[in-house]
Each structure stands twice: as structure tokens, then as C-alpha cells.
C-alpha positions as CSV (number, residue, x, y, z in Angstrom):
1,M,-2.5,2.8,-47.0
2,R,-4.8,0.3,-45.5
3,Y,-3.4,-2.7,-43.6
4,F,-5.1,-5.9,-42.4
5,K,-4.4,-7.5,-39.0
6,K,-3.5,-11.0,-39.8
7,I,-1.5,-11.7,-36.6
8,I,-1.6,-9.2,-33.8
9,G,1.0,-8.5,-31.0
10,E,1.2,-5.9,-28.3
11,K,3.1,-3.3,-30.3
12,C,2.7,-4.4,-33.9
13,Y,0.8,-6.7,-36.2
14,L,1.6,-8.5,-39.4
15,S,-0.5,-7.6,-42.5
16,P,-0.4,-9.1,-46.0
17,L,2.1,-7.3,-48.2
18,N,0.7,-4.4,-50.2
19,I,2.5,-3.8,-53.6
20,A,1.6,-0.1,-53.2
21,D,4.2,0.1,-50.4
22,A,7.0,-0.5,-53.0
23,E,7.9,3.1,-53.0
24,K,8.6,3.1,-49.2
25,Y,10.6,-0.1,-49.6
26,T,12.6,1.4,-52.4
27,E,13.4,4.4,-50.2
28,W,14.6,2.1,-47.3
29,L,16.5,-0.3,-49.6
30,N,18.5,2.6,-51.0
31,D,19.4,3.9,-47.5
32,F,22.8,2.3,-46.8
33,E,22.4,2.5,-43.1
34,I,19.4,0.2,-43.4
35,A,20.4,-1.9,-46.4
36,R,23.9,-2.9,-45.2
37,Y,22.3,-5.6,-43.1
38,L,20.5,-7.1,-46.1
39,T,21.9,-9.4,-48.8
40,I,20.7,-7.1,-51.6
41,F,22.5,-4.0,-50.3
42,S,24.9,-3.9,-53.2
43,Q,22.1,-3.8,-55.8
44,Q,20.5,-0.6,-57.2
45,I,16.8,-0.8,-56.4
46,N,14.5,1.5,-58.3
47,L,10.7,1.5,-58.0
48,Q,10.1,-0.8,-60.9
49,K,12.6,-3.3,-59.7
50,E,11.2,-3.3,-56.2
51,E,7.6,-3.8,-57.6
52,D,8.9,-6.7,-59.6
53,I,10.7,-8.2,-56.5
54,L,7.6,-7.9,-54.4
55,N,5.4,-9.4,-57.1
56,N,7.9,-12.3,-57.6
57,M,7.9,-13.0,-53.9
58,I,4.1,-13.2,-53.8
59,T,3.8,-15.4,-56.9
60,K,6.5,-17.8,-55.7
61,G,4.6,-18.6,-52.6
62,M,6.6,-16.7,-50.1
63,Q,4.7,-15.8,-46.9
64,I,5.6,-12.0,-46.8
65,F,4.0,-9.5,-44.4
66,A,4.2,-5.8,-43.7
67,I,5.1,-5.1,-40.1
68,V,2.7,-2.4,-38.9
69,D,2.8,-0.2,-35.8
70,K,-0.4,-1.2,-34.0
71,E,-1.1,2.2,-32.5
72,K,-0.4,4.3,-35.6
73,D,-1.3,1.8,-38.4
74,Q,2.0,2.7,-40.0
75,M,4.2,0.2,-41.9
76,I,7.7,0.0,-40.3
77,G,9.2,-2.9,-42.2
78,N,8.5,-6.4,-43.4
79,C,9.2,-10.0,-42.6
80,S,8.8,-13.3,-44.5
81,L,9.1,-17.0,-44.6
82,F,10.7,-18.2,-47.9
83,R,12.2,-21.3,-49.4
84,I,9.3,-23.1,-47.8
85,D,9.6,-26.8,-48.0
86,H,6.3,-28.4,-46.9
87,P,7.4,-32.1,-47.1
88,D,10.4,-31.5,-44.8
89,R,8.5,-28.8,-42.9
90,K,11.2,-26.1,-43.0
91,A,11.7,-22.6,-44.2
92,D,14.0,-19.5,-44.0
93,L,13.1,-16.3,-42.3
94,G,13.9,-12.7,-43.3
95,I,13.1,-9.4,-41.6
96,F,14.0,-5.8,-41.6
97,I,12.7,-2.7,-39.8
98,G,13.1,0.0,-42.4
99,D,11.8,2.9,-40.2
100,K,14.8,3.7,-38.1
101,N,12.6,5.4,-35.5
102,Y,11.5,1.8,-34.5
103,W,15.0,0.4,-34.1
104,N,16.0,-0.9,-30.6
105,K,12.4,-0.7,-29.3
106,G,11.4,-4.4,-29.5
107,Y,9.3,-4.2,-32.7
108,G,11.7,-6.5,-34.6
109,T,11.6,-9.2,-31.8
110,E,7.8,-9.0,-31.6
111,A,7.4,-9.3,-35.4
112,I,9.8,-12.3,-35.4
113,L,7.7,-14.0,-32.7
114,L,4.5,-13.4,-34.6
115,L,6.0,-14.7,-37.8
116,L,7.3,-17.8,-36.0
117,D,3.9,-18.3,-34.5
118,Y,2.4,-18.3,-38.0
119,G,5.1,-20.6,-39.4
120,F,4.9,-23.2,-36.6
121,N,1.2,-23.1,-35.8
122,I,-0.5,-22.3,-39.2
123,L,2.0,-23.6,-41.8
124,N,3.0,-26.5,-39.4
125,L,6.7,-26.0,-40.0
126,N,9.3,-27.8,-37.8
127,N,12.5,-25.9,-38.5
128,I,13.0,-22.2,-39.4
129,L,16.5,-21.0,-40.4
130,L,18.0,-17.6,-40.9
131,T,21.3,-16.1,-41.9
132,L,22.9,-12.8,-41.0
133,F,26.2,-11.1,-40.9
134,E,28.3,-11.2,-37.7
135,F,28.4,-7.3,-37.4
136,N,24.6,-7.2,-37.1
137,K,24.7,-7.4,-33.2
138,R,21.3,-5.9,-32.8
139,A,19.7,-8.6,-34.9
140,I,21.6,-11.4,-33.2
141,Q,20.2,-10.2,-29.8
142,A,16.6,-10.1,-31.2
143,Y,16.9,-13.6,-32.7
144,E,18.3,-15.0,-29.5
145,K,15.5,-13.3,-27.5
146,A,13.0,-15.0,-29.9
147,G,14.6,-18.4,-29.2
148,F,16.9,-18.9,-32.2
149,K,20.1,-20.9,-31.5
150,Y,23.5,-20.5,-33.2
151,I,24.2,-23.5,-35.5
152,G,27.3,-22.4,-37.4
153,K,28.9,-19.9,-39.7
154,R,30.4,-19.5,-43.1
155,R,33.8,-17.9,-42.5
156,K,34.8,-14.6,-44.0
157,S,32.1,-14.9,-46.7
158,F,31.0,-11.2,-46.8
159,I,33.3,-8.4,-47.7
160,I,32.5,-4.7,-47.3
161,A,34.9,-1.8,-47.3
162,G,37.8,-4.3,-47.4
163,K,36.8,-6.0,-44.2
164,K,35.7,-9.7,-44.1
165,Y,32.8,-10.9,-42.0
166,D,31.4,-14.3,-41.2
167,E,27.9,-15.2,-42.2
168,I,26.0,-16.6,-39.2
169,Y,23.4,-19.4,-39.3
170,M,20.7,-19.7,-36.6
171,D,17.6,-21.8,-36.4
172,I,14.7,-22.6,-34.1
173,L,12.5,-25.7,-33.8
174,A,8.8,-25.9,-33.3
175,E,9.4,-27.8,-30.0
176,D,11.4,-24.9,-28.7
177,F,8.8,-22.2,-29.4
178,N,5.9,-21.0,-27.2
179,S,3.0,-19.4,-29.2
180,P,2.3,-15.9,-28.1
181,Y,-0.8,-15.5,-30.1
182,I,-2.3,-18.3,-32.2
183,K,-2.6,-21.0,-29.5
184,E,-4.3,-18.5,-27.2
185,I,-6.9,-17.7,-29.9
186,V,-7.5,-21.4,-30.6
187,E,-7.6,-22.5,-27.0
188,S,-10.0,-19.7,-26.0
189,N,-12.7,-21.0,-28.4
């Protein structure tokens, strides 16, 4: 598969989504260890459904990117800005690292920073929100490292294996973000 370097970090880069990656996404989304952190974990995802989901995301104006290992040119996950509201300059963020070999190595945090850079400095957003489940401690750490702040929770709103978990809400403002890539490129010209 060929990827295109839209926004480049030290370890990874963001590339426009490629529908041909639907098979790999389908594999990851059916792996419970990966999918349990995602809101669609309870759905059965076959290849056709995943292709439809990806096409729908693209046609609805979501900003969705493959996360690609810079050294190997290998896709390891994806990230997106969705529910983009241009008049109020806000959006929601989603990310997952599907290749478990890349967990706990800083790729997720770097991809988040690259996506925030794109959202704040290209799309001119002011507020980016995300939601996650309280048991996803690894993600909470990555989001905090990227500058997200805890803003609230929806109590006991997610039930799995008979246990209830809170849904956590975090956000970040443009004024709280330091561009790791885009401003450097702009200022160097």
C-alpha cells in the first residue's frame, strides 16, 4: 500500500485514508483486545461494512488519516476529527492504534499531536473534544501528555461483562496547544 506524508512527526506521519486498508481495519476491529476501547466494539464488522463505514466517513467530511510508521511505511492505526462544526470552531477526536506491536511506544501520543496541529492550525478549530472509557488508562495518559484536560464524565454509562464504567470527557483549546510541525514549516519560509 502506498501512503502520502500529509503531516510528519519523528516516529510516524498522517496519510489520507486509503479504502484499500479496510481489510486490515476489519481485522483489528474484530480483535476484542483492540476493539474493547472503541464505541463500535459490540458490532460485527465484516469487510463490506468496514468499507461502507470508511466511505461514509470520507463523504461526510470527516478528516480521517492513517497513522503510518515513518521508518517502515506501515499503517499502524488511524485517527480522525469528526463532528466538525466550522462556525463554532469545534470538533471531536478519535484514534486507535490497531497494531499492538506499537502500543506503549509513544506513537499514539505523537499521532494525536499531529492531528491537533492539523485541527488547530489548518482547520482553525478552537476546541477539540474526546470521549473514552475510564478503564482505558493508557489512552488517558496519552491524552494528558498531549495537553487534554478532564472536563467531566457520564457516570456508569458503559457496561461490559456486568461491570459499569464511566465515560470520560476531555478537551483541549487552541490557546493551550503548541504546534510541533505546521508552525515550524510556515515560519521557516
